[in-house]
C-alpha positions in Angstrom: -85.4 -84.6 -61.6 -87.8 -86.5 -63.8 -88.5 -90.2 -64.0 -87.0 -90.2 -67.6 -83.6 -89.1 -66.2 -81.1 -91.8 -65.1 -80.6 -91.4 -61.4 -77.6 -92.4 -59.3 -78.4 -95.5 -57.2 -77.4 -96.2 -53.6 -78.4 -99.6 -52.3 -78.0 -100.2 -48.5 -78.4 -103.7 -47.3 -78.0 -104.7 -43.6 -77.1 -108.3 -42.5 -79.6 -110.1 -40.4 -81.6 -107.0 -39.4 -85.0 -107.7 -38.0 -88.0 -105.8 -39.4 -88.9 -104.8 -35.8 -85.5 -103.2 -35.1 -86.3 -99.9 -36.7 -88.3 -97.0 -35.3 -90.1 -96.5 -38.7 -91.3 -100.1 -38.5 -92.8 -99.7 -35.0 -89.9 -99.9 -32.6 -90.1 -96.8 -30.5 -87.3 -97.7 -28.2 -84.4 -97.8 -30.6 -82.8 -94.7 -32.2 -82.6 -94.9 -36.0 -83.1 -91.3 -37.0 -81.3 -91.5 -40.4 -83.2 -94.6 -41.6 -86.4 -93.1 -40.3 -85.6 -89.9 -42.3 -85.3 -92.1 -45.4 -88.7 -93.5 -44.7 -90.3 -90.1 -44.1 -88.8 -88.7 -47.2 -89.6 -91.7 -49.3 -91.8 -94.8 -49.7 -92.0 -97.6 -47.1 -92.8 -101.1 -48.1 -94.7 -102.9 -45.3 -94.8 -106.4 -46.8 -91.3 -106.6 -48.3 -90.0 -110.1 -48.6 -86.6 -111.8 -49.1 -86.5 -114.7 -51.5 -84.8 -116.8 -48.8 -84.3 -116.7 -45.1 -80.5 -117.1 -45.4 -77.9 -114.7 -46.7 -76.3 -116.4 -49.7 -79.5 -117.5 -51.5 -81.3 -114.2 -50.6 -78.4 -112.1 -52.0 -78.2 -114.2 -55.1 -81.9 -113.6 -55.8 -81.5 -109.9 -55.0 -78.8 -109.4 -57.6 -80.5 -111.5 -60.3 -84.2 -111.0 -59.8 -84.6 -114.8 -59.8 -85.5 -117.4 -57.2 -82.3 -118.9 -55.8 -83.5 -122.4 -56.9 -83.2 -121.3 -60.5 -79.6 -120.5 -59.9 -78.6 -123.7 -58.1 -77.9 -121.4 -55.1 -79.9 -123.4 -52.5 -78.7 -126.3 -50.4 -80.2 -129.8 -50.1 -78.5 -130.1 -46.7 -79.1 -128.6 -43.3 -75.4 -128.1 -42.5 -74.4 -125.6 -45.3 -77.1 -123.3 -46.3 -74.7 -120.3 -46.9 -71.2 -120.8 -48.3 -69.0 -121.8 -45.3 -65.6 -121.3 -46.8 -63.8 -118.8 -49.1 -61.8 -121.8 -50.3 -65.0 -123.5 -51.6 -65.8 -123.9 -55.3 -69.5 -122.8 -55.4 -70.7 -119.4 -56.3 -73.2 -117.2 -58.2 -73.1 -118.8 -61.7 -71.1 -116.8 -64.2 -73.9 -117.0 -66.8 -76.2 -115.0 -64.5 -76.7 -111.3 -65.3 -76.8 -109.1 -62.2 -78.3 -105.7 -62.1 -74.8 -104.3 -61.8 -73.9 -105.8 -65.1 -77.1 -104.4 -66.7 -76.3 -100.9 -65.5 -72.6 -101.2 -66.3 -73.6 -101.8 -69.9 -75.7 -98.5 -69.7 -72.7 -96.4 -68.6 -73.0 -96.6 -64.8 -70.0 -96.8 -62.7 -70.7 -99.7 -60.3 -69.2 -100.3 -56.9 -69.7 -102.9 -54.1 -68.5 -102.0 -50.6 -68.9 -104.6 -47.8 -70.1 -108.2 -47.8 -70.3 -110.4 -50.9 -70.8 -114.1 -49.8 -71.5 -115.4 -53.3 -68.4 -117.3 -54.0 -64.9 -116.4 -55.2 -63.0 -119.0 -57.3 -63.7 -122.1 -59.4 -60.5 -124.0 -60.2 -57.6 -122.0 -58.8 -57.1 -119.4 -56.1 -56.6 -116.6 -58.5 -59.3 -117.3 -61.2 -61.9 -115.3 -59.2 -64.7 -116.6 -61.5 -67.4 -115.6 -59.0 -65.8 -112.4 -57.9 -67.9 -109.1 -57.8 -65.7 -107.7 -60.7 -66.8 -110.7 -62.8 -70.5 -109.9 -62.0 -70.7 -106.3 -63.2 -69.0 -104.3 -60.5 -66.2 -101.9 -61.5 -64.9 -101.7 -57.9 -65.0 -104.0 -54.9 -63.8 -103.3 -51.3 -64.9 -105.6 -48.5 -65.2 -109.1 -47.3 -65.6 -111.7 -50.0 -67.3 -114.0 -47.5 -68.9 -112.2 -44.6 -68.7 -111.7 -40.9 -68.6 -114.6 -38.4 -68.1 -114.8 -34.7 -64.8 -116.6 -35.7 -63.5 -113.3 -37.0 -63.0 -112.1 -33.4 -60.5 -114.3 -31.7 -62.1 -113.8 -28.3 -65.5 -115.0 -29.4 -67.0 -118.6 -29.4 -66.7 -120.1 -32.9 -69.8 -119.8 -35.0 -69.0 -121.9 -38.1 -70.2 -125.5 -37.7 -69.8 -125.2 -33.9 -71.5 -128.5 -33.0 -69.6 -130.4 -35.8 -66.3 -129.1 -34.5 -67.2 -130.4 -31.0 -67.9 -133.8 -32.5 -64.6 -133.7 -34.5 -62.6 -133.0 -31.3 -64.4 -135.8 -29.5 -63.8 -138.2 -32.4 -60.1 -137.2 -32.5 -59.7 -137.9 -28.8 -61.3 -141.3 -29.2 -59.2 -142.3 -32.2 -56.0 -141.0 -30.6 -56.7 -142.9 -27.4 -56.6 -146.3 -29.3 -52.9 -146.5 -29.9 -52.3 -145.1 -26.4 -54.5 -147.8 -24.8 -52.7 -150.5 -26.8 -49.5 -149.5 -25.1 -50.9 -150.7 -21.8 -51.2 -154.5 -22.6 -47.9 -154.2 -24.4 -45.9 -152.8 -21.5 -47.9 -154.9 -19.0 -47.0 -158.0 -21.1 -50.6 -159.2 -21.1 -50.4 -159.8 -24.9 -48.2 -158.7 -27.7 -49.2 -155.7 -29.8 -46.8 -155.1 -32.8 -45.3 -151.7 -32.9 -46.2 -151.4 -36.5 -49.9 -151.6 -35.6 -49.5 -148.9 -32.9 -47.6 -146.6 -35.2 -50.1 -147.0 -38.1 -53.0 -146.2 -35.7 -51.2 -143.2 -34.4 -50.5 -141.9 -37.9 -54.1 -142.4 -38.9 -55.2 -140.4 -35.8 -52.8 -137.6 -36.7 -54.0 -137.6 -40.3 -57.6 -137.4 -39.2 -56.8 -134.5 -36.9 -54.9 -132.6 -39.6 -57.6 -133.3 -42.2 -60.1 -131.2 -40.3 -58.0 -128.9 -38.2 -56.2 -127.5 -41.2 -59.5 -125.8 -42.1 -61.4 -125.3 -38.8 -58.3 -124.5 -36.8 -57.7 -121.4 -39.0 -61.2 -120.2 -39.8 -60.3 -116.6 -38.9 -57.3 -116.5 -41.2 -59.0 -118.4 -44.1 -62.4 -116.6 -44.0 -62.0 -113.2 -42.4 -60.1 -111.3 -45.0 -60.4 -107.9 -46.6 -60.0 -107.4 -50.4 -59.7 -104.4 -52.7 -60.7 -105.6 -56.2 -58.6 -108.8 -56.7 -56.1 -108.1 -54.0 -56.1 -109.4 -50.4 -55.1 -106.4 -48.3 -55.8 -107.8 -44.8 -55.5 -111.4 -43.7 -56.9 -111.8 -41.1 -59.0 -108.7 -41.2 -58.6 -106.0 -38.5 -62.1 -106.2 -37.1 -61.7 -103.0 -35.1 -61.2 -100.8 -38.2 -63.3 -102.5 -40.8 -66.5 -100.4 -40.5 -64.5 -97.2 -40.7 -62.6 -98.4 -43.7 -65.7 -99.4 -45.5 -67.5 -96.1 -44.8 -64.4 -94.2 -46.0 -64.4 -96.2 -49.2 -68.1 -95.6 -49.8 -67.7 -91.8 -49.4 -64.7 -91.9 -51.7 -66.7 -93.8 -54.4 -69.4 -91.2 -54.3 -66.9 -88.3 -54.5 -65.1 -90.1 -57.4 -68.2 -90.6 -59.6 -70.4 -87.7 -58.5 -70.4 -86.3 -62.1 -71.6 -89.4 -63.8 -74.4 -91.9 -63.0 -73.2 -94.4 -60.4 -74.5 -97.5 -58.6 -73.2 -98.0 -55.1 -74.2 -101.2 -53.3 -73.1 -100.8 -49.7 -73.5 -104.2 -48.1 -73.2 -103.7 -44.3 -71.4 -106.2 -42.0 -73.9 -104.9 -39.4 -75.8 -106.4 -37.6 -74.3 -109.9 -37.9 -72.5 -111.4 -34.9 -70.0 -110.8 -33.4 -71.5 -107.3 -33.6 -68.4 -105.3 -34.2 -69.1 -101.9 -32.7 -67.0 -98.7 -32.2 -66.4 -97.8 -28.6 -68.4 -94.6 -28.8 -71.5 -96.6 -29.6 -71.1 -99.3 -26.9 -73.7 -98.7 -24.2 -75.5 -96.2 -26.4 -78.8 -98.2 -26.7 -81.3 -99.8 -24.4 -80.7 -103.2 -26.1 -77.1 -104.1 -25.2 -74.5 -104.7 -27.9 -77.1 -105.6 -30.6 -78.9 -102.2 -30.2 -75.6 -100.4 -30.1 -74.7 -102.1 -33.4 -78.0 -101.1 -35.0 -77.5 -97.5 -33.9 -73.9 -97.4 -35.3 -75.3 -98.7 -38.6 -77.9 -95.9 -38.7 -75.1 -93.4 -38.0 -73.2 -94.8 -41.1 -76.4 -94.5 -43.2 -76.5 -90.9 -42.0 -72.9 -90.3 -43.2 -73.8 -91.6 -46.7 -76.9 -89.4 -46.8 -74.8 -86.4 -45.7 -72.4 -87.0 -48.6 -75.3 -87.0 -51.1 -76.6 -83.8 -49.6 -73.1 -82.2 -49.6 -72.5 -83.0 -53.2 -76.1 -81.9 -54.1 -76.8 -85.4 -55.4 -79.9 -86.2 -53.2 -82.5 -85.1 -55.7 -81.1 -87.2 -58.5 -80.3 -90.3 -56.4 -82.5 -93.3 -55.6 -81.6 -94.6 -52.2 -82.9 -98.1 -51.1 -82.5 -99.6 -47.6 -83.3 -103.3 -46.7 -81.9 -106.4 -45.0 -81.0 -109.7 -46.6 -83.2 -111.7 -44.2 -84.9 -111.5 -40.8 -83.2 -111.5 -37.4 -81.6 -114.6 -36.1 -83.5 -115.4 -32.9 -81.0 -118.0 -31.7 -78.0 -115.7 -31.5 -77.3 -115.5 -27.7 -74.3 -115.1 -25.3 -75.5 -116.7 -22.1 -78.6 -114.6 -21.2 -77.7 -111.8 -23.6 -79.6 -111.6 -26.9 -77.3 -111.0 -29.8 -80.0 -111.2 -32.5 -82.7 -108.8 -33.4 -86.5 -108.6 -33.2 -88.9 -109.4 -36.0 -91.8 -107.5 -34.7 -95.1 -109.3 -34.6 -94.0 -111.8 -37.2 -93.4 -115.4 -36.3 -90.0 -117.0 -36.7 -86.6 -115.7 -37.9 -83.5 -116.3 -40.0 -83.2 -119.8 -41.4 -86.9 -120.6 -41.2 -88.3 -121.2 -44.7 -91.8 -119.7 -44.6 -92.5 -118.0 -41.3 -92.6 -114.2 -42.0 -90.1 -113.4 -39.3 -87.3 -114.9 -41.4 -88.3 -113.3 -44.7 -90.2 -110.0 -44.0 -87.6 -107.3 -44.1 -87.4 -103.5 -44.2 -87.9 -101.9 -47.7 -87.4 -98.1 -48.0 -87.0 -96.2 -51.2 -86.3 -92.5 -51.5 -86.1 -90.5 -54.8 -87.0 -86.9 -54.2 -89.4 -85.2 -56.7 -90.3 -88.6 -58.1 -91.6 -90.7 -55.2 -94.2 -89.3 -52.8 -92.7 -88.7 -49.3 -94.3 -90.7 -46.5 -96.2 -93.2 -48.8 -96.7 -96.7 -47.4 -97.2 -99.6 -49.7 -98.9 -102.6 -48.0 -98.8 -104.9 -51.1 -96.5 -107.9 -51.2 -93.2 -107.0 -52.8 -89.9 -108.9 -53.0 -86.1 -108.1 -52.9 -86.2 -109.7 -56.4 -88.2 -106.7 -57.6 -85.2 -104.4 -57.3 -83.6 -106.0 -60.4 -86.3 -105.1 -62.9 -86.9 -101.8 -61.1 -83.2 -100.7 -61.5 -83.2 -102.0 -65.1 -86.3 -99.8 -65.8 -85.0 -96.6 -64.3 -81.4 -97.1 -65.5 -82.5 -97.8 -69.1 -81.3 -101.4 -69.1 -82.8 -104.3 -71.1 -83.9 -107.3 -69.1 -82.6 -110.7 -70.3 -85.1 -112.4 -72.5 -83.6 -115.9 -72.3 -84.6 -116.7 -68.7 -87.4 -116.3 -66.2 -87.2 -113.1 -64.2 -89.3 -113.5 -61.0 -89.1 -109.9 -59.8 -91.5 -107.2 -60.9 -90.9 -103.5 -61.6 -91.9 -101.6 -58.5 -92.2 -98.1 -60.1 -96.0 -98.3 -60.8 -96.6 -99.1 -57.1 -94.1 -96.6 -55.9 -95.4 -93.7 -58.1 -99.0 -94.5 -57.2 -99.9 -95.5 -60.8 -100.9 -99.0 -59.6 -102.6 -100.1 -56.4 -102.0 -103.8 -56.7 -98.8 -105.8 -56.7 -97.9 -107.8 -59.8 -97.1 -110.7 -57.6 -100.0 -113.1 -57.4 -98.0 -116.0 -55.9 -94.7 -115.9 -54.0 -92.9 -119.2 -53.3 -90.9 -119.5 -50.1 -88.2 -122.1 -50.1 -86.0 -123.5 -47.3 -82.9 -124.8 -49.2 -84.3 -126.9 -52.1 -87.5 -127.6 -50.3 -90.7 -125.6 -50.9 -92.1 -124.9 -47.5 -94.7 -122.1 -48.1 -96.7 -120.3 -50.7 -98.2 -116.8 -50.5 -101.3 -116.0 -52.6 -102.4 -112.4 -53.1 -105.8 -112.5 -54.6 -106.1 -110.2 -57.6 -109.7 -109.3 -57.0 -109.4 -108.3 -53.3 -106.9 -107.4 -50.6 -106.7 -110.9 -49.0 -103.3 -112.5 -48.7 -103.3 -116.2 -48.0 -100.3 -118.3 -46.8 -100.2 -122.0 -47.0 -97.4 -123.9 -45.0 -96.7 -127.4 -46.2 -93.6 -127.7 -43.9 -92.6 -125.9 -40.7 -89.6 -126.2 -38.4 -89.8 -127.9 -35.1 -89.0 -125.4 -32.3 -86.8 -126.4 -29.3 -87.8 -126.0 -26.6 -91.3 -126.6 -27.8 -93.3 -123.4 -28.1 -90.2 -121.2 -27.8 -90.5 -119.8 -31.4 -87.0 -120.7 -32.4 -84.5 -123.7 -32.6 -82.3 -122.9 -29.6 -80.9 -126.4 -29.3 -79.4 -126.6 -32.8 -78.7 -122.9 -33.3 -80.7 -122.7 -36.5 -83.8 -124.5 -37.8 -83.7 -127.4 -40.3 -85.2 -127.4 -43.7 -85.8 -131.2 -43.8 -85.7 -134.1 -41.3 -86.4 -132.3 -38.0 -89.5 -130.6 -39.4 -93.3 -131.0 -39.3 -95.1 -131.9 -42.5 -98.7 -130.7 -42.7 -101.4 -132.6 -44.6 -103.7 -130.8 -44.9 -101.4 -127.8 -45.0 -101.6 -124.9 -42.5 -103.6 -122.0 -43.9 -103.5 -118.4 -42.7 -105.1 -115.2 -43.8 -102.2 -112.8 -43.1 -104.1 -109.8 -44.2 -106.1 -110.3 -40.9 -103.6 -112.4 -39.0 -100.1 -111.1 -39.7 -98.6 -113.1 -36.7 -99.8 -116.4 -38.2 -101.3 -117.3 -34.9 -104.7 -118.6 -36.0 -104.6 -121.4 -38.5 -107.7 -121.8 -40.6 -109.5 -125.1 -41.4 -112.6 -126.3 -43.3 -114.7 -125.7 -40.3 -113.9 -122.0 -39.8 -113.0 -121.0 -43.4 -115.5 -121.8 -46.1 -112.8 -121.1 -48.8 -110.3 -123.5 -47.4 -110.5 -126.2 -50.1 -110.7 -123.7 -53.0 -107.6 -121.8 -51.7 -105.6 -125.0 -51.3 -106.6 -126.1 -54.8 -105.7 -122.8 -56.3 -102.3 -122.7 -54.7 -101.5 -126.3 -55.6 -102.2 -125.4 -59.2 -99.8 -122.5 -58.9 -97.1 -124.8 -57.5 -97.5 -127.1 -60.4 -97.2 -124.3 -62.9 -94.2 -122.8 -61.0 -92.4 -126.2 -61.0 -92.9 -126.4 -64.7 -90.7 -123.3 -65.2 -87.7 -124.8 -63.3 -84.9 -126.3 -65.3 -82.0 -128.4 -64.0 -78.9 -126.4 -63.1 -75.5 -127.2 -61.5 -75.9 -127.3 -57.7 -73.6 -124.8 -56.1 -74.1 -126.3 -52.7 -73.0 -129.8 -53.5 -70.7 -131.5 -50.9 -67.7 -131.1 -53.2 -68.4 -127.4 -53.7 -68.8 -126.6 -50.1 -65.7 -128.3 -48.6 -62.6 -126.3 -48.0 -59.9 -126.7 -50.8 -56.4 -125.4 -50.0 -55.8 -124.7 -53.7 -58.7 -122.3 -53.8 -57.9 -120.5 -50.6 -57.1 -116.7 -51.1 -53.7 -116.0 -49.7 -51.7 -112.9 -49.0 -48.2 -114.3 -49.0 -47.0 -117.9 -49.7 -49.6 -120.6 -48.8 -50.1 -121.8 -46.1 -48.2 -118.9 -44.4 -50.9 -116.3 -45.3 -51.1 -113.0 -43.6 -50.7 -109.3 -44.3 -52.0 -105.8 -43.5 -51.5 -103.5 -46.5 -54.4 -101.3 -45.7 -52.5 -98.5 -43.9 -50.3 -98.1 -47.0 -53.0 -97.9 -49.6 -55.4 -95.0 -50.5 -58.6 -95.6 -52.4 -57.9 -95.7 -56.2 -60.1 -95.6 -59.2 -60.7 -98.9 -61.0 
């Protein structure tokens, strides 16, 4: 296989996997032999960075090679930083060109199996303007939203949990008013017209229906399985979904083994509620989370076996990563349901701390990439876009800024320095942190202008709220926090003018870069506006007649070619 040949491409993306959850990234107590095999047979990126610490904006940047703020795929609010409803009207803009569309135009057969979470419909429930098939994929099988604890009826609700509690309390208070007014009426203390009592009771009922029609049926509305444009399970059968997705991935490889293909396998692992087959439960030393990691590794092994069996391994580029870091606040009592981010501070939802954005990055392409190579340079999930365009013979769009950089010179050893001089780390619409990799040396500086407030203080996470805020409940730093992460990867020793002679010059250089970066941003429609993120009955995907949605067609259908 030569670099000038067009390889098959298999992209494997975990959901909320910590960089410290894999043996090949330093965790010697978890068993991930198949992912470790990928690393030993390929190249491992040690400073691989997501463009956001939340799934929706990170995945949007991954698919387009552009910062999510350029796409309008970032939220100005703390409540909704990933799309909360399938029946919302926001999504990956239709004028964006994904790597799937680039490769589709070059003759690749493209498939997405698993999680999408980048919107579905714009104006009606069947227009599917944001659907994967409208963004360059020939075939889609999976969850158009993503996994939530709400998808398992026995689990504590995850979506807007604290808001729901407030809505229940508010409903109880409002409903008590007409009931309390009956007391003076029947006690004949003073007269209360029946009309007033009835109107108040109707208002209480309307308030309840207005929120319970969405939150009361989260599992039915959000946890669905689709094949292409068809809903095939509503709600999804959570016990079978991993097996069905793996079966679909293997069928896709078999179907297109004689032509170049792109398979994007987007795992539901290792997001809560940690759906795990019985044979893996109790398998690891880390409870259900560790079991789920090991099941995911087993699924990776099955995909690699299929490539070996079909003699495709030598002409297939395989890439493994996660959309963001582990969520530290995921707990069930004393049990930890989230992962480990190694030595890196913070986790999912935190704008600039490396624990939320530093992710695994492994690429294997036998005979082209040197086995066992480790690249310590800063790289980004956005780099996959121009890299795939380069190896697949695509042409990058010339009418927009592409923030990713082609990784092949680094991966092949033709370059020793990353093309990224500056990387900008946003939390929603807010710029929290900037990373500067000096071109003339190995030093990597990080400047934090905003950091989240941890609760309890010093705990390293936001356990009270469940996820850290981007604005409001944060700390603003003036002068900013400065770290040399090439010497202090844990970001434990902030520098200042007294202990770092270059402090002022580094800050000045980074502020100039911010000004230049902001000059390249243009106004775009905001996909996370309040209107776009509220649940709309007329956009809700439905198998059957709305609102009586429900079906399980999966056992009757075999995988079919698009």
